[in-house]
Backbone as CSV, one residue per row, in Angstrom:
resi,resn,N_x,N_y,N_z,CA_x,CA_y,CA_z,C_x,C_y,C_z
1,MET,10.900,-11.360,-10.330,9.350,-10.907,-10.334,9.146,-10.465,-9.451
2,ILE,9.997,-9.657,-8.566,9.818,-8.529,-7.957,11.437,-7.645,-8.002
3,ARG,11.291,-6.337,-7.917,12.669,-6.027,-7.860,12.631,-4.958,-6.609
4,VAL,13.631,-4.940,-6.135,13.683,-4.074,-4.947,14.728,-3.275,-4.810
5,GLU,14.452,-2.054,-4.822,15.691,-0.925,-4.934,15.381,0.004,-3.840
6,ARG,16.664,0.587,-3.089,16.825,1.587,-2.235,17.121,3.158,-3.080
7,ILE,16.227,4.439,-3.173,16.648,5.330,-3.963,16.171,6.246,-2.859
8,HIS,17.212,7.060,-2.245,17.031,8.437,-1.773,16.106,8.037,-0.524
9,ARG,16.700,7.244,0.315,15.925,6.700,1.336,14.557,5.812,1.400
10,VAL,14.114,5.690,0.545,12.783,4.708,0.140,13.038,3.701,-0.575
11,VAL,12.558,2.894,-0.116,12.415,1.291,-0.703,11.177,1.110,-1.558
12,HIS,12.180,1.113,-3.058,10.721,0.667,-3.974,10.665,-0.614,-4.340
13,ILE,9.463,-1.215,-4.395,9.237,-2.574,-4.449,8.268,-2.954,-5.917
14,THR,8.734,-3.216,-6.942,8.244,-3.212,-7.959,7.878,-4.804,-8.423
15,LEU,6.686,-4.769,-8.767,6.125,-6.013,-9.490,6.491,-6.196,-10.788
16,ASP,7.105,-7.136,-10.921,7.916,-7.138,-12.154,7.727,-8.796,-12.859
17,ARG,6.524,-8.639,-13.594,6.120,-9.513,-14.424,5.212,-8.866,-15.468
18,PRO,5.821,-7.935,-16.393,5.019,-7.307,-17.154,4.264,-7.803,-18.135
19,GLN,5.168,-8.904,-18.782,4.735,-9.973,-19.687,3.281,-10.583,-19.585
20,CYS,2.899,-10.758,-18.262,1.353,-10.874,-17.840,0.757,-10.081,-17.059
21,ARG,1.195,-8.950,-17.195,0.648,-7.660,-16.550,0.560,-7.768,-14.993
22,ASN,1.670,-7.949,-14.879,2.149,-8.479,-12.777,1.341,-9.362,-12.529
23,ALA,0.532,-10.235,-12.833,-0.222,-11.172,-12.095,0.351,-11.655,-11.012
24,LEU,-0.193,-11.851,-9.757,0.058,-12.738,-8.678,-0.197,-13.814,-8.674
25,SER,1.614,-14.186,-8.947,1.503,-15.634,-8.428,1.859,-15.997,-7.159
26,LEU,1.386,-17.420,-6.763,2.257,-17.690,-5.001,3.658,-17.231,-5.088
27,ASP,4.338,-17.648,-6.130,6.071,-17.507,-5.880,6.258,-15.644,-5.619
28,LEU,5.556,-15.238,-6.651,5.735,-13.562,-6.431,5.390,-13.203,-4.678
29,LEU,4.061,-13.867,-4.512,3.247,-13.278,-3.466,4.100,-13.404,-2.204
30,ALA,4.899,-14.876,-2.079,6.088,-15.297,-1.013,7.111,-13.899,-1.092
31,MET,7.538,-13.788,-2.383,8.499,-12.944,-2.574,8.459,-11.371,-2.206
32,LEU,7.154,-11.240,-2.479,6.620,-9.645,-1.856,6.529,-9.340,-0.385
33,SER,5.746,-10.564,0.388,5.605,-10.844,1.387,6.934,-10.943,2.183
34,GLY,8.199,-11.384,1.618,9.472,-11.587,2.310,10.043,-10.332,2.179
35,ALA,9.869,-9.547,1.098,10.434,-7.878,0.977,10.151,-7.134,2.056
36,LEU,8.945,-6.996,2.267,8.250,-6.252,3.230,8.475,-6.344,4.712
37,SER,8.510,-7.856,4.697,8.976,-7.922,6.434,10.429,-7.483,6.579
38,ALA,11.346,-7.619,5.350,12.564,-7.238,5.433,12.936,-6.068,5.904
39,VAL,12.195,-5.092,5.698,12.361,-3.817,5.782,12.448,-3.132,7.269
40,SER,13.160,-2.601,7.983,13.529,-2.636,9.331,12.845,-1.242,9.288
41,PRO,12.203,-1.061,10.883,11.852,0.384,11.045,12.958,1.002,11.419
42,ALA,13.908,0.298,11.745,15.253,1.518,12.167,15.669,2.230,10.624
43,ASP,15.331,1.427,9.418,16.075,2.213,8.403,14.971,3.607,8.456
44,GLU,14.053,3.829,8.816,13.149,4.665,8.620,13.157,5.296,6.972
45,SER,12.759,4.277,6.430,12.878,4.129,4.879,10.984,3.740,4.745
46,PRO,10.502,4.782,3.981,8.853,4.217,3.424,9.204,3.409,2.195
47,VAL,7.957,2.437,2.144,8.202,1.536,1.282,6.890,2.122,-0.078
48,VAL,7.370,2.055,-1.396,6.638,2.181,-2.327,6.647,1.209,-3.499
49,ILE,5.241,0.546,-3.342,4.984,-0.662,-4.185,4.373,-0.218,-5.717
50,SER,4.857,-0.459,-6.732,4.094,-0.082,-8.427,4.430,-1.554,-8.796
51,GLY,3.817,-1.255,-10.101,4.006,-2.393,-10.988,4.876,-2.015,-12.212
52,ALA,5.470,-2.969,-13.035,6.471,-2.489,-13.863,5.574,-2.759,-14.895
53,GLY,5.734,-1.506,-16.005,5.033,-1.280,-17.147,3.947,-0.411,-17.091
54,THR,2.950,-0.931,-17.851,1.489,0.001,-17.863,0.379,-0.689,-16.764
55,THR,0.954,-1.483,-15.934,-0.420,-2.282,-15.033,0.210,-2.157,-13.548
56,PHE,-0.497,-1.767,-12.594,-0.063,-2.262,-11.505,-0.311,-3.596,-10.845
57,SER,-1.212,-4.433,-11.257,-1.405,-5.921,-11.186,-2.794,-6.238,-11.579
58,ALA,-2.630,-7.375,-12.418,-4.040,-7.848,-13.041,-4.276,-8.989,-12.190
59,GLY,-4.020,-9.314,-10.622,-4.641,-9.645,-9.713,-3.968,-11.193,-9.733
60,ALA,-4.602,-11.767,-9.418,-4.295,-13.242,-9.178,-3.802,-14.021,-10.020
61,ASP,-2.752,-14.695,-10.546,-2.356,-15.328,-11.878,-3.460,-16.533,-11.634
62,ILE,-4.151,-16.374,-12.637,-5.379,-17.271,-13.352,-4.855,-18.631,-13.690
63,SER,-3.856,-18.744,-14.235,-2.953,-20.102,-14.418,-2.785,-20.746,-13.512
64,GLU,-2.583,-20.554,-11.941,-2.396,-21.106,-11.176,-3.857,-21.404,-10.279
65,LEU,-4.787,-20.969,-10.932,-5.990,-21.214,-10.110,-7.032,-22.578,-10.338
66,THR,-7.548,-23.130,-9.595,-7.844,-24.853,-9.999,-9.460,-24.616,-10.390
67,GLY,-10.242,-23.561,-9.662,-11.635,-23.306,-9.586,-11.989,-24.119,-8.458
68,THR,-11.179,-24.792,-7.704,-11.657,-25.616,-6.429,-10.953,-24.778,-5.043
69,SER,-11.922,-25.493,-4.181,-11.247,-24.855,-2.688,-9.858,-24.717,-2.703
70,ARG,-8.885,-25.640,-3.170,-7.518,-25.508,-3.065,-7.309,-24.233,-3.490
71,ASP,-7.889,-23.109,-4.323,-7.676,-21.924,-4.309,-7.505,-21.134,-3.265
72,ILE,-7.690,-21.737,-2.150,-7.460,-20.574,-0.878,-6.160,-20.782,-0.536
73,ALA,-5.429,-21.595,-1.114,-3.712,-21.437,-0.964,-3.463,-19.921,-1.790
74,MET,-4.138,-19.474,-2.559,-3.958,-18.400,-3.207,-4.087,-17.255,-2.065
75,ASP,-5.730,-17.157,-1.450,-5.709,-16.137,-0.609,-5.131,-16.530,0.400
76,ASP,-4.334,-17.402,0.954,-3.336,-17.399,2.405,-2.223,-16.544,1.563
77,ALA,-1.805,-16.637,0.387,-0.761,-15.976,0.144,-0.742,-14.624,0.383
78,ILE,-2.463,-14.251,-0.703,-2.462,-12.495,-0.391,-2.408,-12.013,0.963
79,ALA,-3.207,-13.129,1.603,-3.389,-12.520,3.186,-2.126,-11.962,4.168
80,ALA,-1.273,-12.986,3.239,-0.107,-12.851,4.334,0.841,-11.745,3.860
81,VAL,0.894,-11.050,2.697,1.040,-9.955,1.916,0.217,-8.664,2.716
82,VAL,-0.791,-8.759,2.788,-1.562,-7.652,3.488,-1.278,-7.729,5.094
83,ALA,-0.899,-8.998,5.502,-0.499,-8.788,7.016,0.840,-7.867,7.372
84,ALA,1.762,-8.447,6.133,2.863,-7.553,6.595,2.701,-6.341,6.055
85,ILE,1.547,-5.575,5.516,2.042,-4.316,5.381,0.941,-3.874,6.336
86,LEU,0.294,-4.305,7.092,-0.787,-3.782,8.070,0.150,-4.050,9.480
87,GLU,1.093,-4.896,9.315,2.051,-4.988,10.585,3.284,-3.968,10.535
88,SER,3.303,-3.591,9.376,4.492,-2.712,9.187,4.350,-1.241,10.036
89,GLU,5.529,-1.158,10.853,5.648,-0.188,11.437,6.322,1.398,10.546
90,ILE,6.219,1.108,9.398,6.732,2.215,8.114,5.641,2.237,7.221
91,PRO,5.337,3.691,6.707,4.590,4.011,5.987,4.607,3.160,4.548
92,VAL,3.488,2.481,4.081,3.765,1.660,2.887,3.037,2.563,1.369
93,ILE,3.326,2.618,0.616,2.468,3.702,-0.357,2.205,2.533,-1.473
94,ALA,1.106,2.630,-2.034,0.773,2.033,-3.466,0.860,3.137,-4.588
95,ALA,2.049,2.869,-5.505,1.706,3.982,-6.767,0.984,3.048,-7.450
96,ILE,-0.198,3.425,-8.076,-1.040,2.872,-8.753,-0.855,3.125,-10.081
97,ASN,-0.144,2.764,-10.964,0.591,3.351,-12.674,-0.531,2.967,-13.508
98,GLY,-1.787,2.138,-13.057,-2.274,1.175,-14.354,-3.430,0.574,-13.410
99,PRO,-3.875,-0.213,-14.379,-4.971,-1.121,-13.650,-4.523,-2.139,-12.617
100,CYS,-5.578,-1.951,-11.619,-5.154,-2.543,-10.184,-6.573,-3.558,-10.117
101,ILE,-6.338,-4.889,-10.302,-7.671,-5.838,-10.385,-7.793,-7.015,-9.127
102,GLY,-8.729,-7.096,-8.983,-8.898,-8.346,-7.858,-8.234,-8.269,-6.998
103,ALA,-7.493,-9.542,-6.271,-6.468,-9.593,-5.391,-5.580,-8.376,-5.147
104,ALA,-5.359,-7.511,-6.347,-4.089,-6.770,-6.129,-5.053,-5.340,-5.492
105,VAL,-6.085,-5.189,-5.603,-6.848,-4.401,-4.846,-6.964,-4.869,-3.177
106,ASP,-6.720,-6.006,-2.793,-6.848,-5.996,-1.312,-5.447,-5.709,-1.148
107,ILE,-4.417,-5.919,-1.635,-3.111,-5.563,-1.230,-3.285,-3.866,-1.237
108,MET,-3.482,-3.441,-2.395,-3.582,-1.686,-2.512,-4.203,-1.099,-1.074
109,LEU,-5.128,-1.602,-0.970,-6.008,-1.091,-0.020,-5.666,-0.816,1.638
110,ALA,-4.489,-1.865,1.599,-3.957,-2.266,3.172,-2.744,-1.270,3.066
111,CYS,-2.483,-0.541,2.040,-1.370,0.471,2.039,-1.884,1.626,2.738
112,ASP,-0.735,2.417,3.187,-1.385,3.685,4.253,-1.826,4.807,3.284
113,ILE,-0.819,4.890,2.229,-1.227,5.853,1.158,-1.046,5.400,-0.236
114,ARG,-2.385,5.773,-1.149,-2.581,5.240,-2.209,-2.938,6.067,-3.303
115,VAL,-1.750,6.460,-4.159,-1.789,7.325,-5.340,-2.158,6.674,-6.776
116,ALA,-3.170,6.966,-7.569,-3.781,6.879,-8.717,-3.328,7.463,-9.499
117,SER,-2.711,7.099,-10.794,-2.490,7.918,-12.036,-3.570,7.959,-12.910
118,GLU,-3.629,8.901,-13.682,-4.730,9.084,-14.716,-4.993,7.506,-15.529
119,HIS,-4.117,6.811,-15.366,-4.417,5.668,-16.213,-4.852,4.500,-15.017
120,ALA,-5.240,4.744,-13.775,-5.384,3.833,-13.083,-6.996,3.160,-13.141
121,LEU,-6.896,2.105,-12.746,-8.509,1.322,-13.007,-8.697,0.452,-12.185
122,ILE,-9.533,0.579,-11.137,-9.535,-0.545,-9.794,-10.810,-1.332,-10.126
123,GLN,-10.909,-2.533,-9.898,-12.065,-3.287,-10.090,-11.875,-4.938,-9.593
124,ILE,-12.801,-5.211,-9.088,-12.696,-6.672,-8.530,-13.957,-7.615,-8.893
125,PRO,-13.577,-8.397,-10.378,-14.861,-8.924,-10.931,-14.891,-10.274,-10.555
126,ALA,-14.918,-10.610,-9.096,-14.911,-11.994,-8.582,-16.324,-12.737,-8.807
127,THR,-17.351,-11.603,-8.697,-18.887,-12.429,-8.946,-19.126,-12.651,-10.120
128,ARG,-18.042,-12.169,-11.058,-17.853,-12.624,-12.757,-17.277,-14.110,-13.029
129,LEU,-16.681,-14.299,-12.078,-15.952,-15.695,-11.887,-16.776,-16.855,-11.183
130,GLY,-17.969,-16.393,-10.495,-18.463,-17.108,-9.824,-18.125,-17.408,-8.024
131,LEU,-17.238,-16.322,-7.765,-16.418,-16.512,-6.461,-16.891,-15.359,-5.522
132,LEU,-17.156,-16.234,-4.330,-17.036,-15.586,-3.269,-15.815,-14.763,-2.721
133,TYR,-15.628,-13.564,-2.884,-14.460,-13.011,-2.266,-14.117,-13.219,-0.810
134,ASN,-13.056,-13.416,-0.938,-12.011,-14.056,0.597,-12.969,-13.289,1.593
135,PRO,-13.776,-13.635,2.414,-14.426,-13.080,3.680,-13.761,-12.321,4.874
136,ALA,-12.389,-12.547,4.442,-11.603,-11.906,5.749,-11.220,-10.340,5.106
137,ALA,-11.118,-10.527,3.657,-10.563,-9.610,2.787,-11.781,-8.460,2.865
138,VAL,-13.163,-8.857,2.272,-14.292,-8.102,2.210,-14.291,-7.372,3.984
139,ALA,-14.442,-8.048,4.909,-14.372,-7.637,6.367,-13.725,-6.277,6.504
140,ARG,-11.974,-6.454,5.949,-11.211,-5.461,5.644,-11.664,-4.072,5.226
141,MET,-12.257,-4.362,4.113,-12.898,-3.308,3.104,-14.021,-2.753,3.595
142,HIS,-14.927,-3.455,4.368,-16.073,-3.019,4.964,-15.524,-2.253,6.218
143,ALA,-14.669,-2.257,6.763,-14.437,-1.290,7.751,-13.733,-0.092,7.208
144,LEU,-13.165,-0.230,5.642,-12.635,1.047,5.346,-13.639,1.682,4.337
145,LEU,-14.737,1.288,3.525,-15.528,1.593,2.575,-16.614,1.726,2.861
146,SER,-17.206,2.591,2.115,-18.698,2.571,2.245,-19.642,1.512,1.878
147,ARG,-20.725,1.303,2.314,-21.866,0.071,1.807,-21.795,-0.095,0.387
148,ALA,-22.453,1.466,-0.223,-22.734,1.835,-1.563,-21.105,1.441,-2.276
149,VAL,-20.183,1.863,-1.955,-18.931,1.775,-2.567,-18.858,-0.031,-2.515
150,LEU,-18.659,-0.693,-1.613,-18.411,-2.059,-1.409,-19.486,-3.104,-2.357
151,THR,-20.799,-2.450,-2.732,-21.808,-2.861,-3.484,-21.210,-2.802,-5.042
152,ARG,-21.095,-1.973,-5.445,-20.644,-1.363,-6.678,-18.985,-2.435,-7.000
153,LEU,-18.073,-2.313,-6.134,-16.904,-3.129,-6.197,-17.016,-4.506,-6.264
154,LEU,-17.961,-4.937,-5.200,-17.803,-6.201,-4.869,-19.380,-7.169,-5.741
155,VAL,-20.111,-6.380,-5.447,-21.442,-7.287,-6.003,-21.552,-6.921,-7.388
156,LYS,-21.624,-5.689,-8.006,-21.712,-5.211,-9.113,-20.153,-5.692,-10.214
157,GLY,-19.314,-5.461,-9.402,-18.238,-5.553,-10.013,-17.526,-4.057,-11.194
158,GLU,-18.214,-3.094,-10.845,-17.521,-1.896,-11.393,-16.281,-1.451,-11.361
159,HIS,-15.651,-0.883,-12.402,-14.577,-0.373,-12.394,-14.771,1.109,-12.083
160,PHE,-13.505,1.597,-11.618,-13.032,2.861,-11.140,-12.195,3.560,-11.552
161,ASP,-12.464,4.537,-12.269,-11.134,5.291,-12.826,-10.357,6.056,-11.635
162,ALA,-9.385,6.784,-11.870,-8.957,7.578,-10.808,-9.602,8.764,-9.867
163,ASP,-10.345,9.609,-10.572,-11.208,10.359,-9.939,-12.425,9.719,-9.405
164,GLN,-12.786,8.419,-9.800,-14.085,7.926,-9.417,-13.448,7.221,-8.083
165,ALA,-12.170,6.680,-8.095,-11.803,5.845,-6.893,-11.268,7.011,-5.637
166,LEU,-10.763,7.985,-6.098,-10.691,9.054,-5.387,-12.320,9.463,-4.640
167,ALA,-13.100,9.678,-5.131,-14.117,10.349,-4.559,-14.893,8.996,-3.518
168,ALA,-14.533,7.689,-4.072,-14.856,6.621,-3.572,-14.476,6.361,-2.052
169,GLY,-12.867,6.907,-1.945,-12.039,6.718,-0.681,-11.185,5.370,-0.816
170,LEU,-11.240,4.674,-2.290,-10.555,3.635,-2.829,-8.739,4.110,-2.618
171,VAL,-8.551,5.362,-3.119,-7.611,5.532,-3.019,-7.278,7.035,-2.255
172,THR,-6.063,7.472,-1.981,-5.864,8.953,-1.076,-5.329,10.122,-1.700
173,HIS,-5.293,9.658,-3.247,-4.478,10.705,-3.997,-4.587,10.390,-5.263
174,ALA,-5.006,11.397,-6.190,-5.067,11.181,-7.686,-4.147,12.203,-8.414
175,SER,-3.301,11.541,-9.424,-2.143,12.572,-9.843,-1.585,12.035,-11.088
176,PRO,-1.051,12.813,-11.801,-0.651,12.455,-13.264,0.571,11.593,-13.009
177,ALA,0.501,10.478,-14.145,1.281,9.601,-14.353,3.003,9.862,-13.632
178,SER,3.200,10.625,-14.151,4.838,11.448,-14.116,4.517,11.764,-12.504
179,GLU,3.800,12.470,-11.562,3.822,12.333,-10.421,3.336,11.218,-9.282
180,VAL,2.776,10.268,-10.164,2.402,9.042,-9.017,4.131,8.394,-8.755
181,MET,4.782,8.095,-9.745,6.062,7.680,-9.205,7.007,8.202,-8.523
182,LYS,6.330,9.623,-8.358,7.310,10.501,-7.170,6.807,10.551,-5.674
183,ALA,6.175,9.404,-5.708,4.862,9.024,-4.419,6.369,9.479,-3.082
184,LYS,7.061,9.259,-3.403,8.209,8.949,-2.218,8.392,10.311,-1.575
185,ALA,8.265,11.384,-2.439,8.458,12.770,-1.786,7.317,13.166,-0.896
186,ALA,5.951,12.264,-0.883,5.154,12.610,0.125,5.409,12.028,1.577
187,CYS,6.374,11.295,1.424,6.868,10.440,2.821,8.424,10.953,3.543
188,ALA,9.049,11.255,2.519,10.507,11.519,2.924,11.610,12.515,2.365
189,GLN,11.707,13.564,2.640,12.449,14.449,2.259,13.744,14.421,2.703
190,GLY,14.015,15.158,4.181,14.945,14.939,4.898,15.148,13.946,5.808
191,ASP,16.310,14.110,6.223,16.695,13.014,7.737,15.322,13.090,8.873
192,ASN,15.312,13.846,9.214,14.405,14.380,10.104,12.877,14.448,9.878
193,GLU,12.834,14.387,8.787,11.058,14.053,8.256,11.120,12.335,8.105
194,GLY,12.368,11.867,7.660,11.634,10.404,7.696,11.231,9.917,9.308
195,VAL,12.430,10.153,9.890,11.894,9.827,11.480,10.673,10.179,11.959
196,ALA,10.047,11.521,11.866,8.902,11.914,11.969,7.750,11.351,10.997
197,VAL,7.912,10.799,10.267,6.939,9.582,9.267,6.726,8.425,9.840
198,VAL,7.797,7.981,10.179,8.151,6.974,10.798,7.010,6.540,12.556
199,ALA,7.702,7.852,13.048,7.021,7.702,14.246,5.635,7.851,14.273
200,THR,5.383,9.029,13.476,3.525,8.964,13.103,2.941,7.873,12.888
201,GLU,3.595,6.856,11.624,2.818,5.766,11.245,2.674,4.573,12.857
202,GLN,4.149,4.578,13.403,3.803,3.737,14.574,2.590,4.275,15.748
203,LEU,2.619,5.615,15.691,1.517,5.990,16.473,0.166,5.495,16.120
204,LEU,0.092,5.895,14.544,-1.308,5.258,14.329,-1.701,3.977,14.398
205,ASP,-0.278,3.125,14.172,-0.796,1.752,14.426,-0.712,1.508,15.944
206,ALA,-0.338,2.146,16.881,-0.705,1.865,18.019,-2.178,2.223,18.466
207,LEU,-2.851,3.360,17.991,-3.807,3.790,18.312,-4.982,2.861,17.698
208,ASP,-4.755,2.159,16.435,-5.270,1.223,15.631,-5.393,-0.238,16.664
209,ARG,-4.247,-0.257,17.319,-4.467,-1.700,17.971,-4.777,-1.426,19.485
210,GLY,-5.469,-0.020,19.662,-5.558,0.047,21.153,-4.512,-0.024,22.180
211,GLU,-3.284,-0.071,21.638,-2.078,-0.112,22.403,-1.440,1.455,22.845
212,TYR,-2.293,2.423,22.766,-1.759,3.588,22.896,-1.593,4.147,24.610
213,ASP,0.044,4.379,24.458,0.315,4.649,26.070,0.157,5.995,26.039
214,PRO,0.057,7.146,26.548,0.172,8.638,26.225,2.013,9.105,26.657
215,GLU,2.133,8.250,27.892,3.426,8.430,28.744,4.411,8.300,27.539
216,VAL,4.788,7.003,27.113,5.572,6.752,26.062,5.346,7.757,24.898
217,TRP,4.251,8.008,24.339,4.429,8.918,22.980,4.621,10.233,23.546
218,GLU,4.481,10.674,24.383,4.735,12.136,25.167,6.552,11.999,24.878
219,LEU,6.940,10.952,25.801,8.411,11.229,25.786,9.134,10.879,23.953
220,LYS,8.457,10.097,23.449,8.879,10.168,22.034,9.050,11.213,21.209
221,ARG,7.841,12.110,21.665,7.554,13.540,21.054,8.643,14.394,21.387
222,GLN,9.153,14.235,22.584,9.989,15.230,23.006,11.521,14.999,22.652
223,GLU,11.507,13.560,22.648,12.966,12.954,21.744,12.920,13.495,20.467
224,ILE,12.267,13.665,19.737,11.965,14.169,18.389,12.202,15.808,18.116
225,LEU,11.670,16.212,19.248,11.446,18.017,19.514,12.805,18.014,19.639
226,ASP,13.669,17.424,20.225,15.093,17.919,20.617,16.138,17.238,20.124
227,SER,15.733,16.494,18.741,16.902,16.005,18.064,17.379,16.958,17.009
228,PRO,18.618,16.734,16.692,19.617,17.669,15.771,18.905,17.990,14.450
229,GLY,18.396,16.786,14.262,17.676,16.512,12.795,16.387,17.772,12.626
230,ARG,15.607,17.816,13.555,14.652,18.362,13.844,15.243,19.892,13.913
231,ALA,15.875,20.449,14.706,16.603,21.936,14.743,17.209,21.972,13.266
232,THR,17.668,21.676,12.587,18.115,21.399,11.362,16.958,22.042,10.362
233,ALA,15.707,20.974,10.321,14.828,21.135,9.347,13.884,22.742,9.877
234,ILE,13.830,23.179,10.990,13.483,24.169,11.618,14.305,25.378,10.717
235,ALA,15.780,25.460,10.999,16.222,26.248,10.647,16.491,26.661,8.727
236,ALA,16.228,25.411,8.274,15.720,25.265,7.054,14.846,25.990,6.723
237,ALA,13.295,25.890,7.147,12.087,26.007,6.891,12.087,27.682,7.199
238,LYS,12.838,28.275,8.370,12.949,29.782,8.447,13.931,30.249,7.329
239,GLU,14.851,29.825,6.592,15.691,30.084,5.385,14.724,30.280,4.277
240,ARG,13.988,29.751,3.930,12.708,29.497,2.803,11.891,30.696,2.767
241,LYS,11.849,31.169,4.181,10.735,32.249,4.335,11.338,33.423,3.663
């Protein structure tokens, strides 16, 4: 249901149910949450999440929904994935290679970097299904997006193409499909870049949590400044000039 591969210091997690447009079943969500939690900050390996085939994900697997309050189990499983992303000390990238619908939008928005191809389509059609979307998820979106965008996304159930999603702040980058799957290049090229990327992500997380200690982070900065990898990176940059 998911594939996990490490390629050039980047962990690629692929939602792998193309026969049902990578719908988010309870089992898939449990696997995804586990895979995200298993990536150690010590690996200094960014994570890229994408979908197999031509769809990122069609959202919650409707075959597992009952139309009753028992469907909160699906909300809980989605929330566990979101928590794993938000609690990660390494960058998590969503490579949105096609439609990203419903619950998949919640997961996508939790990612640090969200790259949409020209084939991307983002939509939450919850109201059309008679559903009040998970209030906790709406609260997270409210902190990230404008009220106008939320109205279009959640109340009206509009869909956003890549350019519209970029303008609305739903994604951070819009690129051709051939470049979306190279999103790893935005995060890790050389060894020291990986260290710096992870440290920067950890600093932002600390600031988000109100746990910023300037002395700790100044020491961390000096450690990276004096590292052999940084000296190598500076030398390489000089050679490129």
